[in-house]
C-alpha positions in Angstrom: 86.7 101.8 68.9 87.7 98.4 67.6 89.8 100.0 64.9 91.5 102.2 67.4 92.5 99.4 69.7 93.7 97.4 66.7 96.1 100.2 65.8 97.4 100.5 69.4 97.2 96.9 70.5 101.0 96.4 70.0 101.7 99.6 71.8 99.6 98.6 74.8 101.4 95.2 74.9 104.8 96.9 74.9 103.7 99.3 77.6 102.4 96.4 79.8 105.7 94.5 79.6 107.8 97.6 80.1 105.8 98.8 83.1 105.9 95.4 84.7 109.7 95.4 84.4 110.0 98.9 85.6 107.7 98.3 88.6 109.8 95.3 89.6 113.1 97.1 89.1 112.2 100.1 91.3 111.2 98.0 94.3 113.9 95.4 93.8 116.7 98.1 93.9 115.5 99.2 97.3 115.2 95.7 98.7 118.5 94.4 97.3 120.3 97.6 98.5 119.0 97.0 102.0 120.0 93.3 101.9 123.5 94.3 100.8 123.9 96.6 103.8 123.6 99.9 101.9 122.9 102.8 104.4 119.3 103.9 104.3 120.4 107.4 103.2 122.3 105.8 100.3 119.2 104.0 99.2 117.3 107.3 99.2 120.0 108.9 97.1 119.6 106.1 94.6 116.0 107.1 94.1 117.0 110.7 93.9 119.4 109.7 91.1 116.6 108.0 89.2 114.5 111.1 89.3 117.4 113.4 88.3 117.9 111.1 85.3 114.1 111.2 84.7 114.2 115.0 84.4 117.1 114.8 82.0 115.2 112.2 80.0 112.2 114.4 79.6 114.3 117.2 78.3 116.6 115.1 76.2 114.3 112.6 74.5 112.7 115.1 72.1 116.1 115.9 70.6 116.9 112.2 70.2 113.5 111.5 68.5 114.0 114.5 66.2 117.4 113.0 65.2 116.6 109.3 64.6 112.9 108.7 65.1 110.7 107.0 67.6 111.4 103.4 67.0 115.2 103.7 67.0 115.1 105.7 70.2 112.8 103.2 71.8 115.1 100.4 70.9 118.2 102.2 72.1 116.7 103.3 75.5 115.4 99.8 76.1 118.8 98.4 75.5 120.2 100.8 78.0 117.7 99.8 80.7 118.3 96.1 80.1 122.0 96.6 80.4 121.7 98.7 83.6 119.5 96.0 85.2 122.2 93.3 84.6 125.1 95.5 85.6 123.6 95.9 89.1 124.6 92.3 89.9 128.1 92.7 88.5 129.1 95.7 90.6 127.3 95.9 93.9 128.3 99.2 95.3 126.6 102.6 95.9 128.6 104.8 93.4 128.0 102.4 90.5 124.4 101.9 91.3 124.0 105.7 91.6 125.2 106.1 88.0 123.0 103.2 86.9 119.9 104.8 88.4 120.7 108.0 86.6 120.8 106.1 83.3 117.7 104.2 84.1 115.8 107.3 85.0 116.8 109.0 81.7 115.8 105.9 79.7 112.5 105.2 81.4 111.4 108.8 81.0 112.0 108.5 77.3 110.4 105.1 77.0 107.2 106.2 78.8 107.0 109.4 76.8 107.5 107.6 73.5 104.7 105.0 74.2 102.3 107.6 75.5 102.8 110.1 72.7 102.4 107.2 70.2 99.1 106.1 71.8 97.9 109.7 72.0 98.6 110.1 68.3 96.5 107.1 67.4 93.5 108.0 69.5 90.9 110.2 67.9 89.7 113.2 69.9 86.2 111.8 70.6 87.6 108.6 72.0 90.8 109.9 73.7 89.3 109.6 77.2 88.3 106.0 76.7 91.7 105.1 75.2 93.7 106.7 78.0 91.4 105.0 80.6 92.3 101.6 79.0 96.0 102.6 79.1 95.7 103.4 82.8 94.2 100.0 83.5 97.1 98.4 81.6 99.5 100.6 83.6 98.0 99.6 87.0 97.8 95.9 86.2 101.4 95.8 84.9 102.9 97.7 87.8 101.0 95.5 90.2 102.3 92.4 88.4 105.8 93.8 88.7 105.4 94.1 92.5 104.3 90.5 92.8 107.2 89.2 90.6 109.4 90.0 93.6 108.1 86.7 95.1 109.4 84.6 92.2 113.0 84.5 93.4 115.3 85.7 96.2 116.2 89.4 95.8 119.8 88.5 96.8 120.1 86.3 93.7 120.6 87.5 90.1 117.3 86.0 88.8 115.1 89.0 89.4 117.5 91.4 87.7 117.6 89.1 84.8 113.8 89.0 84.8 113.8 92.9 84.6 116.2 92.7 81.6 114.0 90.1 79.9 110.9 92.2 80.3 112.5 95.3 78.9 113.9 93.4 75.9 110.6 91.7 75.3 108.8 95.1 75.3 110.8 96.1 72.2 109.3 93.3 70.1 105.7 94.5 69.8 106.4 98.1 69.2 109.2 97.6 66.7 107.1 95.1 64.7 103.9 97.3 64.9 102.5 98.6 61.6 101.0 101.6 63.4 102.3 104.9 62.0 104.8 106.6 64.3 103.7 109.9 65.7 105.1 113.2 64.5 108.4 114.1 66.3 107.8 116.6 69.1 109.4 119.9 68.7 111.4 121.7 71.5 109.2 123.2 74.2 110.4 126.2 76.1 109.7 126.3 79.8 109.0 129.5 81.8 109.0 128.5 85.4 108.6 132.1 86.6 105.5 132.5 84.6 104.2 129.1 85.8 104.7 130.1 89.5 102.9 133.4 88.8 100.1 131.6 87.0 99.4 129.1 89.8 101.7 129.1 92.8 99.6 126.5 94.7 99.7 124.1 91.8 103.5 124.4 91.7 103.6 123.9 95.5 101.4 120.9 95.1 103.7 119.2 92.5 106.8 120.0 94.6 105.1 118.5 97.7 104.0 115.4 95.8 107.5 114.9 94.5 109.0 115.2 98.1 106.3 112.9 99.7 105.6 110.3 97.0 109.2 110.2 95.8 110.1 109.2 99.4 107.4 106.6 99.4 108.5 105.0 96.1 112.2 105.2 97.1 112.3 103.9 100.7 108.7 102.6 101.2 109.9 99.0 100.5 112.7 99.4 103.0 110.2 100.8 105.6 108.2 97.6 105.3 111.4 95.4 105.6 112.5 97.4 108.6 109.3 96.4 110.4 110.3 92.8 110.0 108.0 91.7 107.1 108.9 89.4 104.3 109.2 90.4 100.6 105.6 89.2 99.9 104.3 91.8 102.3 106.5 94.5 100.7 104.9 93.7 97.3 101.4 93.6 98.8 101.8 96.9 100.6 103.1 98.7 97.4 100.4 97.1 95.3 97.6 98.1 97.6 98.7 101.7 97.6 98.8 101.7 93.8 95.3 100.1 93.6 93.6 102.4 96.0 95.2 105.4 94.3 93.7 104.2 91.0 90.3 103.5 92.4 89.8 107.0 93.9 91.1 109.1 91.0 87.9 109.5 89.1 85.7 110.1 92.3 88.1 112.7 93.5 88.4 114.2 90.0 84.6 114.5 90.0 84.6 116.2 93.3 87.2 118.7 92.0 84.9 119.5 89.1 81.9 120.0 91.4 83.5 121.8 94.3 86.7 123.3 92.9 90.3 122.1 92.5 91.8 124.1 95.4 89.1 123.1 97.9 89.5 119.4 97.1 93.3 119.7 97.1 93.2 121.2 100.6 90.9 118.4 101.8 92.9 115.6 100.2 96.1 117.1 101.7 94.6 116.9 105.2 93.4 113.3 104.5 97.0 112.5 103.3 98.2 113.9 106.7 95.8 111.5 108.4 97.0 108.6 106.4 100.7 109.4 107.1 100.0 109.8 110.9 98.1 106.4 110.9 101.1 104.7 109.3 103.5 106.5 111.7 101.6 105.4 114.8 100.1 102.0 113.9 102.0 100.4 111.1 104.2 98.5 113.5 101.2 97.1 115.4 100.2 94.4 112.9 100.3 93.5 109.3 96.7 94.4 108.9 97.3 97.9 110.2 100.2 98.3 107.8 98.1 97.3 104.8 95.2 99.5 105.9 97.6 102.4 106.2 99.1 101.7 102.7 95.5 101.7 101.3 94.8 105.0 102.9 98.0 106.6 101.8 97.5 105.5 98.2 93.9 106.6 98.2 94.7 110.2 99.1 98.4 111.1 98.5 98.3 109.6 95.0 95.7 112.1 93.9 97.6 115.3 94.5 99.7 115.5 91.3 96.6 115.2 89.0 94.7 117.8 91.0 97.7 120.1 90.9 98.1 119.7 87.2 94.4 120.2 86.5 94.4 123.3 88.7 97.3 124.9 86.9 95.7 124.2 83.5 92.5 125.9 84.7 94.5 129.1 84.4 96.4 128.2 81.3 95.8 129.4 77.7 95.3 126.8 75.1 98.8 127.2 73.6 100.4 127.0 77.1 99.4 123.4 77.8 102.7 121.8 77.0 104.8 124.5 78.7 102.6 124.4 81.8 102.8 120.7 82.2 106.5 120.6 81.4 107.1 123.0 84.3 105.0 120.9 86.6 106.9 117.8 85.6 110.2 119.5 86.4 108.9 120.7 89.7 107.8 117.2 90.6 111.2 115.9 89.6 112.9 118.4 91.8 110.8 117.3 94.7 111.5 113.7 93.9 115.2 114.3 94.1 114.8 116.1 97.5 112.4 113.7 99.2 114.3 110.4 99.0 117.4 112.2 100.1 115.9 113.7 103.2 113.3 111.1 104.4 116.0 108.4 105.1 117.7 110.8 107.5 114.4 111.0 109.6 114.1 107.2 109.4 117.7 106.7 110.6 117.2 109.1 113.5 113.6 108.3 114.6 112.8 104.8 113.2 111.4 103.4 109.9 107.8 104.6 110.6 109.0 108.2 110.8 108.9 108.1 107.0 105.2 108.8 107.2 105.6 111.5 109.9 107.8 113.2 107.3 105.2 112.8 104.5 102.5 114.0 106.9 104.5 117.2 107.6 104.9 117.8 103.9 101.2 117.4 103.2 100.3 119.5 106.2 102.4 122.4 104.9 100.7 122.0 101.5 97.2 122.2 103.1 98.1 125.3 105.2 99.6 127.0 102.1 96.4 126.2 100.2 94.3 127.9 102.9 96.5 130.9 102.8 96.3 131.1 99.0 92.5 131.0 99.3 92.7 134.2 101.2 94.8 135.8 98.4 92.9 134.8 95.2 89.5 133.6 94.5 89.4 130.2 92.9 88.6 130.0 89.2 85.5 128.0 88.3 86.2 124.7 86.5 85.0 124.8 82.9 86.1 121.3 81.8 85.7 117.9 83.3 88.6 116.5 85.2 90.7 114.2 83.1 93.5 112.3 84.8 96.9 113.1 83.3 98.9 110.0 82.8 103.2 109.4 85.4 105.1 111.4 86.8 105.7 109.2 87.2 103.6 113.8 82.4 101.4 113.0 83.7 98.2 112.2 82.3 97.9 111.2 85.9 98.9 107.7 85.7 97.7 105.7 88.5 101.0 106.1 90.2 100.9 109.8 89.8 104.3 109.5 88.4 104.7 112.3 85.5 105.3 111.1 82.0 102.7 112.6 79.8 104.4 115.8 79.2 105.0 115.4 75.6 101.5 114.5 74.6 100.0 116.9 72.2 96.6 118.3 73.3 94.2 118.0 70.4 91.1 120.1 70.4 
């Protein structure tokens, strides 16, 4: 194992710096937009733009890698992200920020995929689970650190945007100086969404619902906390707690899905996510403690559904369909993540900030009822393999944020 980590140490360091900068940037955009008086709906559209760019990045990065190689693409995309971070403070208006979020989404998708495919290439089959677990720990720690960097300066100033740019630029150094062999360029993967839906309609519905609900959470969750009158430090704490509890429960819930079946656990977790959303809707404004408890509950349950959906779909997939299946799930998640942040702010504008979680509760309730109906249509397939978290969406090997990115990893058997 020591030799493995020696070969990927530089990659993990680059990932940590990159994820810290990305975690800071996503929350900072929402907070600064609110401070500048952007309409809540506009802030939601900025998140939708990011995920639209993310989808494009997942589709376009393989062609760039094939053309010039991993290292050059990584350097180019990093430069793009650093530039977009700085341009935010030069042109403070919604149309420009919308375009910047498109570019950032495209670039981050490529960067995540490059690092993860590189790490996957270096990890031997018998140690892959251990290596990816370490990577997830790095991911969690870095994203949490990014949230707390919000407290280092006033979001209304240029300093935090400069800090994002510094992090992204610094992330280039370890990976470009690494002596690790670059992975083989990924070939084009054809997607068949119709076949995917036929293979596992509930898994597709799960990824769509996760995109709608969690895309809304990442996009306007920070604004929700601000609208309740809390300072930036509470925003960062709320988001970090959701990430942490989402991480802590992934393996226990994965174990339950191995033992009792993916669909049954998905239905149960969906209902628990409904409960978490209703708790935040009703009690988040009572006190800071209630707010943080609600964030912990939401992260604990809602952050599990993408990994469960992906695992459920792959239970029905043939060995040579793994990439195509997960590619379709990633695109479905991306579509949901474009829709959710566009719709949730409308509810918040009409019914108050806390209605964000009435919206997520409704989405999760529909998913639970659809799962019950699907159970009457097809008997669940027994799980033959242990649950392995797919890390981002942000595709997702199921990173701790459930954010899809692992789509281009090659499954080695």
